[in-house]
N, C-alpha and C positions, 0 to 999 in steps of 0.2 A: 359242951356247945356243939350244936349240930351244924351241918354244912351251911344251911340257910341262915343260922344266927350268925356265923362268921362272915357270911357275904353281907348280911345287913349291917353288921358292925363296921366292916370296911367301908361301905357306902356312907355310913354316918360320919366316919373319920375323913373321908373324902369331903363331904359337904363342908364340915368345919375347916379343913385346910383350904379349900378354894374359896370359901367366904372371906378369907383375911385379905385376898388381893383382888378379887372379882369386881368388875364393872359390868352392869347390865348395859349393853348398848350395841349397836350395829356399827359397822365401819363404812364410811363412804370416802372416796377420792374424787376431787373435782379439779379441773383446770379452769383458768380465768383469763379474761382479757383485762388489762390494766387501764387506768385512767389517762395514760399518756397516748394521744392520737397518733403519734409517729412511730409507736412501737410496733414492731413486726407482728405482735400477737393480734393486731386488728385485721391483718390481711391474710395471714397463714395459721390456719387452726393448729398446725402442728407446733408453732412457736408459742402457744398459750402458756401461762405460768402455771406451775405445779408439776405434778399433781399435789394437792394439798389434802391432807388427811383429816377427817373429822369422826368423832364418835357421835352418834345419833341416838336419841332415846326420847321417851316420853316423860315429861315432868310429873311431879306429884299431881299437879292439876289436870294432867291428861294432854297437855300441849306438847306438839313436837318441839324438840330443842336439839342443839348440837354444841359440841365443844371442840374448838380447833386443837389439834395435836401438832406441835412443832416437831420438825424432823428429828431432833435429839431425843424425842420422847416415843417415837413410833413404836420401837420394840417393847417397851414397857406398857404402852397402851394395848398393843397386840396381845401381849401376854395376860394382862388384865381381862380382855375380852375372852381369851381362851380359857381362863379360870372360871369366867362365868359360864361358858359353854360346858365345861366339865361339871360344874356345880349343877346346872340344869339337868345334865344327863343323870347324875347322882340322884337328885331330887325325884326325878321321873321314875327311877328304878325303885327308890324307897317307897314312893306312892303306889307304884303297881304292886309291891309286895304287900303293903297295908291293905290294898283292896282286896287282894287275893285271900289274905289272912281273914278278913272280915267275911267275905263270900263264904269261906269254908265254915267258919264259926256260925253264921246265920243259917247255913243249911243244915248244920248239925242239930240247931235248936229247932228248926223246923221240923226235921225227922223225929226228933224226941217228943215234940207236941203230938204228932200224928201217931206215935207208938202207944201213947197213952189211952 
């Protein structure tokens, strides 16, 4: 197995490993003013409630959506988002290798036809 084959095999293993826990989403943090008019959050922005974390994404229908992440699940959500980032990096690398392999194969075929 050549160096490129080993690199590709590792990338494919990475894809599978990260796919098990990944969540495709962005992360947003927001602060809010509450519905209690006498609360300090209404007069002092530094006293707003939060930050609250959300995972943001596009639904299958293409609409923006978000999921609230409770404080006790923030680390897990960030790890799942990180798994997506690593999955994406590996997928892009595999696709680049596929593209380069096809380019070389197609060019060889073109040269062979010209040589006839």
